[in-house]
C-alpha positions as CSV (number, residue, x, y, z in Angstrom):
1,X,-34.1,-63.3,27.4
2,X,-37.8,-63.9,28.2
3,X,-39.0,-60.4,27.6
4,X,-37.0,-59.9,24.3
5,X,-38.5,-62.9,22.6
6,X,-42.1,-62.6,23.6
7,X,-42.6,-58.9,22.8
8,X,-42.2,-57.7,26.3
9,X,-45.0,-59.9,27.8
10,X,-42.6,-61.7,30.2
11,X,-44.1,-59.9,33.3
12,X,-45.4,-62.1,36.0
13,X,-42.6,-64.5,36.6
14,X,-40.8,-64.6,40.0
15,X,-37.7,-62.5,40.3
16,X,-35.7,-65.8,40.6
17,X,-36.7,-66.6,37.0
18,X,-35.4,-63.3,35.7
19,X,-32.3,-63.6,37.8
20,X,-31.4,-67.0,36.2
21,X,-32.1,-65.6,32.7
22,X,-29.9,-62.6,33.4
23,X,-27.0,-64.8,34.6
24,X,-27.3,-66.8,31.4
25,X,-27.3,-63.7,29.2
26,X,-24.5,-62.0,31.0
27,X,-22.3,-65.1,31.0
28,X,-23.0,-65.6,27.2
29,X,-21.7,-62.1,26.7
30,X,-18.5,-62.7,28.6
31,X,-19.4,-60.8,31.8
32,X,-18.3,-62.0,35.1
33,X,-21.5,-62.4,37.2
34,X,-22.3,-63.8,40.6
35,X,-25.8,-64.5,41.8
36,X,-26.8,-64.1,45.5
37,X,-23.3,-62.8,46.2
38,X,-22.7,-62.4,50.0
39,X,-21.2,-59.1,50.9
40,X,-20.4,-57.5,54.2
41,X,-22.5,-54.5,55.4
42,X,-20.5,-51.7,57.0
43,X,-21.5,-49.0,59.4
44,X,-18.9,-46.5,60.5
45,X,-16.2,-48.6,58.9
46,X,-17.2,-51.7,60.9
47,X,-18.9,-54.8,59.7
48,X,-22.4,-55.0,61.0
49,X,-23.9,-57.8,59.0
50,X,-24.1,-59.8,55.8
51,X,-26.2,-59.1,52.7
52,X,-26.9,-61.1,49.6
53,X,-27.3,-59.0,46.4
54,X,-29.3,-60.4,43.4
55,X,-26.4,-60.0,40.9
56,X,-22.9,-58.7,41.2
57,X,-21.4,-57.9,37.8
58,X,-17.7,-57.5,37.0
59,X,-16.9,-57.1,40.7
60,X,-18.4,-53.7,41.0
61,X,-21.9,-53.3,39.7
62,X,-24.8,-54.2,42.1
63,X,-27.9,-55.3,40.3
64,X,-31.2,-55.4,42.1
65,X,-34.0,-57.2,40.2
66,X,-37.8,-56.6,40.6
67,X,-40.9,-58.0,39.0
68,X,-43.5,-55.4,40.1
69,X,-46.2,-53.4,38.5
70,X,-44.1,-50.3,38.7
71,X,-40.9,-49.2,40.5
72,X,-41.4,-47.0,43.5
73,X,-39.1,-44.4,45.1
74,X,-38.5,-46.9,47.9
75,X,-36.9,-49.4,45.5
76,X,-34.4,-46.7,44.4
77,X,-33.7,-45.8,48.0
78,X,-33.2,-49.4,48.9
79,X,-30.6,-49.9,46.2
80,X,-28.7,-46.7,47.3
81,X,-28.8,-48.0,50.9
82,X,-27.3,-51.3,49.7
83,X,-24.5,-49.4,47.8
84,X,-23.7,-47.4,50.9
85,X,-23.9,-50.4,53.2
86,X,-21.5,-52.5,51.1
87,X,-19.3,-49.6,49.9
88,X,-20.0,-50.1,46.2
89,X,-20.5,-47.2,43.8
90,X,-22.7,-48.3,41.0
91,X,-26.1,-50.1,41.0
92,X,-28.7,-51.0,38.5
93,X,-32.4,-51.4,39.4
94,X,-34.1,-53.5,36.8
95,X,-37.8,-54.1,36.8
96,X,-39.5,-56.7,34.6
97,X,-42.9,-55.0,34.6
98,X,-46.0,-55.3,32.5
99,X,-45.0,-52.6,30.0
100,X,-41.5,-54.0,29.5
101,X,-38.1,-53.8,31.2
102,X,-37.3,-50.6,33.1
103,X,-33.7,-49.9,34.1
104,X,-32.5,-47.2,36.6
105,X,-28.9,-46.5,37.3
106,X,-28.1,-45.4,40.8
107,X,-24.9,-44.2,42.5
108,X,-23.7,-44.3,46.1
109,X,-23.0,-40.5,45.9
110,X,-25.2,-38.3,43.7
111,X,-22.3,-36.4,42.1
112,X,-20.9,-39.5,40.2
113,X,-21.4,-39.8,36.4
114,X,-21.2,-42.8,34.2
């Protein structure tokens, strides 16, 4: 991966670059991964739209990628909203920032544990 080989100095690329690198790494490690996976968004058990998630791993983990200076609370809320909207339980928020890779695990409901 870009940040692993260059000592964490990979910040500054577009999210699409990191997304492609993540697909390569996950596939090499025998994970099922889909990029830009279209999923239905639900409200009150009715489909209200479509949404494309950055990465969908093993048919249940939503991965949202960022390449920002630092993660904000809004990024975490966005991921939880995605999980609620598409009725998935586990999400990873991954930021390829200037001080290295930051990963936050989020759940659709706060009581879940890994």
